C-alpha positions as CSV (number, residue, x, y, z in Angstrom):
1,M,150.3,164.8,93.6
2,L,149.1,168.4,93.3
3,T,147.2,170.5,95.8
4,A,145.0,173.4,94.9
5,P,146.1,176.6,96.7
6,V,142.5,177.7,97.3
7,D,139.0,176.2,97.4
8,R,137.4,175.5,94.0
9,R,133.9,174.5,93.2
10,A,132.0,172.8,90.5
11,A,128.5,171.3,90.2
12,V,126.0,169.5,88.0
13,L,122.8,171.5,87.2
14,G,119.5,170.2,86.0
15,K,116.1,169.0,87.0
16,P,115.8,166.4,88.4
17,V,119.4,166.1,89.5
18,D,119.3,164.5,92.9
19,H,119.9,161.1,91.3
20,S,123.0,162.2,89.5
21,L,126.2,160.2,89.9
22,S,128.4,163.0,88.6
23,P,129.4,164.2,92.1
24,V,130.7,160.7,92.9
25,I,132.8,160.7,89.7
26,H,134.2,164.2,90.0
27,N,134.9,164.1,93.8
28,A,136.7,160.8,93.4
29,G,138.9,162.5,90.7
30,Y,139.7,165.4,92.9
31,A,140.7,163.1,95.7
32,A,142.9,161.0,93.4
33,A,144.6,164.1,91.9
34,G,145.3,165.5,95.4
35,L,143.1,168.6,94.8
36,A,142.4,169.4,98.4
37,G,139.6,172.0,98.9
38,W,137.9,171.1,95.6
39,S,134.2,170.1,95.7
40,Y,131.5,169.1,93.3
41,T,127.8,169.2,94.2
42,A,124.4,168.9,92.5
43,I,122.1,171.9,92.1
44,E,118.5,171.8,90.9
45,C,118.0,174.3,88.1
46,V,115.5,174.9,85.3
47,E,116.0,176.8,82.0
48,A,114.7,180.2,83.2
49,E,117.1,180.1,86.1
50,L,120.4,179.2,84.4
51,A,121.6,182.6,83.2
52,G,121.0,184.2,86.6
53,R,122.8,181.3,88.4
54,V,125.8,181.5,86.2
55,A,126.1,185.3,86.4
56,A,126.0,185.0,90.2
57,L,128.9,182.6,90.5
58,G,132.2,183.8,92.0
59,P,135.8,183.2,90.9
60,E,136.0,180.0,93.0
61,W,133.8,178.2,90.5
62,V,135.7,176.3,87.8
63,G,132.8,174.9,85.8
64,L,129.4,173.4,85.6
65,S,128.0,170.1,84.2
66,L,124.6,170.5,82.6
67,T,121.9,167.8,82.2
68,M,118.3,168.0,81.1
69,P,116.6,170.4,80.5
70,L,119.5,172.8,80.2
71,K,121.5,171.5,77.3
72,E,120.0,173.7,74.6
73,V,119.5,176.9,76.6
74,A,123.1,176.7,77.7
75,L,124.3,178.0,74.3
76,A,123.0,181.5,75.1
77,V,124.7,181.6,78.6
78,G,128.4,181.7,77.9
79,D,130.8,184.1,76.3
80,E,132.2,181.6,73.7
81,V,130.6,178.5,72.2
82,S,132.9,175.6,71.1
83,A,132.6,174.3,67.5
84,T,131.2,171.0,68.8
85,A,128.5,172.6,70.9
86,A,127.6,174.9,68.1
87,A,127.4,172.1,65.6
88,V,125.0,170.0,67.7
89,G,123.1,172.9,69.1
90,A,123.5,171.6,72.7
91,A,126.0,171.8,75.5
92,N,126.7,169.8,78.7
93,T,129.6,171.8,80.0
94,L,130.4,175.4,81.1
95,V,134.0,176.1,81.8
96,H,134.9,179.2,83.9
97,R,138.1,180.5,82.5
98,A,140.8,182.5,84.3
99,D,139.7,185.8,82.7
100,G,136.2,185.3,84.2
101,T,134.5,184.3,80.9
102,W,132.5,181.2,80.3
103,L,133.2,178.7,77.5
104,V,130.2,176.6,76.4
105,D,131.3,173.1,75.4
106,N,130.0,169.6,74.7
107,T,131.9,166.6,76.1
108,D,129.0,164.2,75.3
109,V,130.2,164.0,71.7
110,P,133.9,163.0,72.3
111,G,132.6,160.8,75.1
112,M,130.3,158.9,72.8
113,V,133.0,158.6,70.2
114,S,135.3,157.1,72.9
115,V,132.6,154.7,74.1
116,L,131.7,153.5,70.7
117,S,135.4,153.1,69.7
118,V,136.2,151.0,72.7
119,A,133.2,148.9,71.9
120,G,134.7,148.1,68.6
121,V,132.9,150.4,66.2
122,E,135.1,150.8,63.1
123,P,135.1,153.9,60.9
124,G,132.6,153.9,58.0
125,R,129.8,151.9,59.6
126,H,126.2,152.9,59.1
127,V,124.4,154.0,62.3
128,T,120.8,153.7,63.4
129,V,119.7,156.2,66.0
130,L,116.4,155.6,68.0
131,G,114.9,158.9,69.0
132,A,115.3,162.5,67.9
133,G,115.9,164.4,71.1
134,G,119.0,166.1,72.6
135,T,121.1,162.9,72.9
136,A,120.4,162.1,69.3
137,R,122.2,165.3,68.4
138,A,125.4,164.0,70.1
139,A,124.9,160.6,68.4
140,L,124.8,162.3,65.0
141,A,128.0,164.2,65.8
142,A,129.7,161.0,67.0
143,A,128.6,159.2,63.9
144,G,130.2,162.0,61.8
145,A,133.4,161.8,63.8
146,L,133.5,158.0,63.2
147,G,133.1,158.5,59.5
148,A,129.6,157.0,59.2
149,P,128.4,157.2,55.6
150,G,124.9,157.8,56.8
151,V,122.6,157.8,59.8
152,T,119.0,156.5,59.9
153,V,117.0,158.3,62.6
154,V,114.0,156.3,63.8
155,A,111.5,158.4,65.7
156,R,107.8,158.7,66.5
157,R,107.5,162.3,65.2
158,R,108.8,163.2,61.8
159,P,109.2,167.0,62.6
160,A,111.6,166.1,65.4
161,V,113.8,164.2,62.9
162,E,113.6,167.1,60.4
163,A,114.9,169.4,63.2
164,L,118.1,167.3,63.3
165,R,119.0,168.0,59.6
166,P,121.0,171.1,60.4
167,V,123.0,169.0,62.8
168,A,123.6,166.3,60.3
169,E,124.8,168.8,57.7
170,A,127.1,170.5,60.2
171,V,128.8,167.2,61.1
172,G,128.8,165.8,57.6
173,V,126.5,162.9,57.7
174,D,123.6,161.9,55.4
175,L,120.4,161.7,57.5
176,T,117.5,159.4,56.6
177,A,114.2,159.5,58.5
178,A,112.3,156.4,59.3
179,P,109.0,155.9,61.0
180,W,108.9,154.1,64.4
181,A,106.8,151.3,62.9
182,D,109.9,150.3,60.8
183,A,112.3,150.3,63.8
184,P,112.9,146.5,63.9
185,A,114.3,146.5,60.3
186,H,116.6,149.4,61.1
187,L,117.9,147.8,64.2
188,R,119.8,145.3,62.0
189,A,122.4,148.0,61.4
190,P,126.0,147.4,62.5
191,V,125.8,150.3,65.0
192,V,122.6,151.1,66.9
193,I,122.3,154.0,69.4
194,S,119.1,154.3,71.5
195,T,118.4,157.7,72.9
196,V,114.8,157.3,73.8
197,P,113.4,157.6,77.4
198,K,112.8,154.7,79.7
199,G,110.3,152.2,78.4
200,V,109.8,153.6,74.9
201,A,111.9,150.9,73.1
202,D,110.9,148.0,75.3
203,P,108.3,146.6,72.9
204,L,111.0,146.3,70.2
205,A,113.0,143.7,72.2
206,G,111.3,140.7,70.9
207,G,111.2,141.5,67.2
208,V,114.7,142.3,66.1
209,S,117.1,140.1,64.0
210,W,120.3,141.5,65.4
211,S,123.6,141.2,63.6
212,P,125.8,139.3,66.0
213,R,128.8,141.6,65.4
214,A,126.7,144.8,65.9
215,V,127.4,147.3,68.7
216,F,124.3,148.5,70.7
217,F,124.6,151.6,72.8
218,D,121.7,152.4,75.1
219,A,121.9,155.9,76.7
220,L,119.9,154.6,79.7
221,Y,121.5,152.9,82.7
222,D,118.7,152.7,85.3
223,P,117.1,150.2,85.3
224,W,119.6,147.9,83.6
225,P,119.6,146.0,81.4
226,T,116.8,147.5,79.4
227,P,114.8,144.8,77.5
228,L,116.4,146.0,74.2
229,A,119.9,145.8,75.7
230,A,119.3,142.3,77.1
231,A,118.0,141.1,73.6
232,A,121.1,142.6,71.9
233,R,123.4,140.9,74.3
234,A,121.6,137.6,74.0
235,A,122.1,137.8,70.2
236,G,125.9,138.3,70.7
237,C,126.1,142.0,70.2
238,R,128.6,144.2,72.1
239,V,126.4,146.3,74.5
240,V,127.4,149.5,76.3
241,S,125.3,151.6,78.5
242,G,124.7,155.3,79.4
243,L,126.9,154.7,82.4
244,D,129.9,154.3,80.1
245,L,129.0,157.7,78.5
246,L,128.5,159.3,81.9
247,L,132.1,158.4,82.8
248,A,133.6,159.3,79.4
249,Q,132.0,162.8,79.3
250,A,133.0,163.4,82.9
251,L,136.7,162.7,82.1
252,G,136.6,165.4,79.6
253,Q,134.9,167.8,82.0
254,F,137.5,167.0,84.7
255,E,140.3,168.0,82.4
256,A,138.6,171.1,81.3
257,F,137.8,172.2,84.9
258,T,141.2,171.4,86.4
259,G,143.7,171.5,83.6
260,L,145.0,168.1,84.7
261,P,144.9,164.6,83.2
262,A,141.8,162.8,84.6
263,P,142.6,160.0,87.0
264,A,140.3,157.7,85.0
265,G,140.9,154.6,87.1
266,A,139.8,156.2,90.3
267,M,136.8,157.9,88.7
268,A,135.7,154.7,87.0
269,A,136.1,152.7,90.2
270,A,134.0,155.2,92.2
271,L,131.3,155.1,89.5
272,R,131.3,151.3,89.4
273,D,130.8,151.1,93.2
274,A,128.0,153.7,93.2
275,A,126.2,152.1,90.3
276,A,126.5,148.6,91.9
277,A,125.0,150.0,95.1
278,R,122.0,151.0,92.9
279,G,121.9,147.8,90.9
280,G,123.1,149.4,87.7
281,P,125.6,148.1,85.1
282,P,129.3,148.2,85.6
283,A,131.0,151.1,83.9
284,A,133.6,150.4,81.3
285,G,136.8,152.4,81.2
286,G,139.5,152.8,83.8
């Protein structure tokens, strides 16, 4: 077991952020890795405040996790932007390097690839994405990494889908736009990723002819299951939740912040316990 020689700090920033389970996951990882003096907290922050907050952080800070609404503005905060973050136009991670510079990165994408792979998604499957917001950007990149021949994005606003075309081109997938009214037909795809806010997809639950071998990933996890997730599970689909992504992306952040392998078992157990206390789904992984 290793012990840090001096105190180190990290945090999740966003608004709202008081509900975040990220401190539970990361602090469990520090304890399991023997990183005495390391701490991870939650800090409320909006877009206009991010640059100033980052500039004011001292050398004891190893990194920041970013949630909404900071994922896009983060690209302008660091000294270097990773290829993944640049491709999707969004970041969820700032890594404070030894030379004092900040790396802007995105662990949502490899996290989503991991979650989908564990759920049984095979390379070359067509993907349907519900929604065209920030999480949809990560979904497109994950589809590209999994060799999807194409992605159908179903959204209520066509301009929002069109804004995703540069992302699709950057990650090498063909993007097809579909209106929200046609969502039930597109939910028959072998892989479906829902990125829409709470309640938006609920009316679709009763009108889908699911493929029983499909994988349905819902980025939500509170409340759980969503009506759409429950319908998919009842049809025999493999269902994963946003809690699984929360864990997967945190494992990548832990390694980036500490330089150590993430103690996945301890971090997953802590997340499972915290989610169970809130009535959420169990987290996969471990």
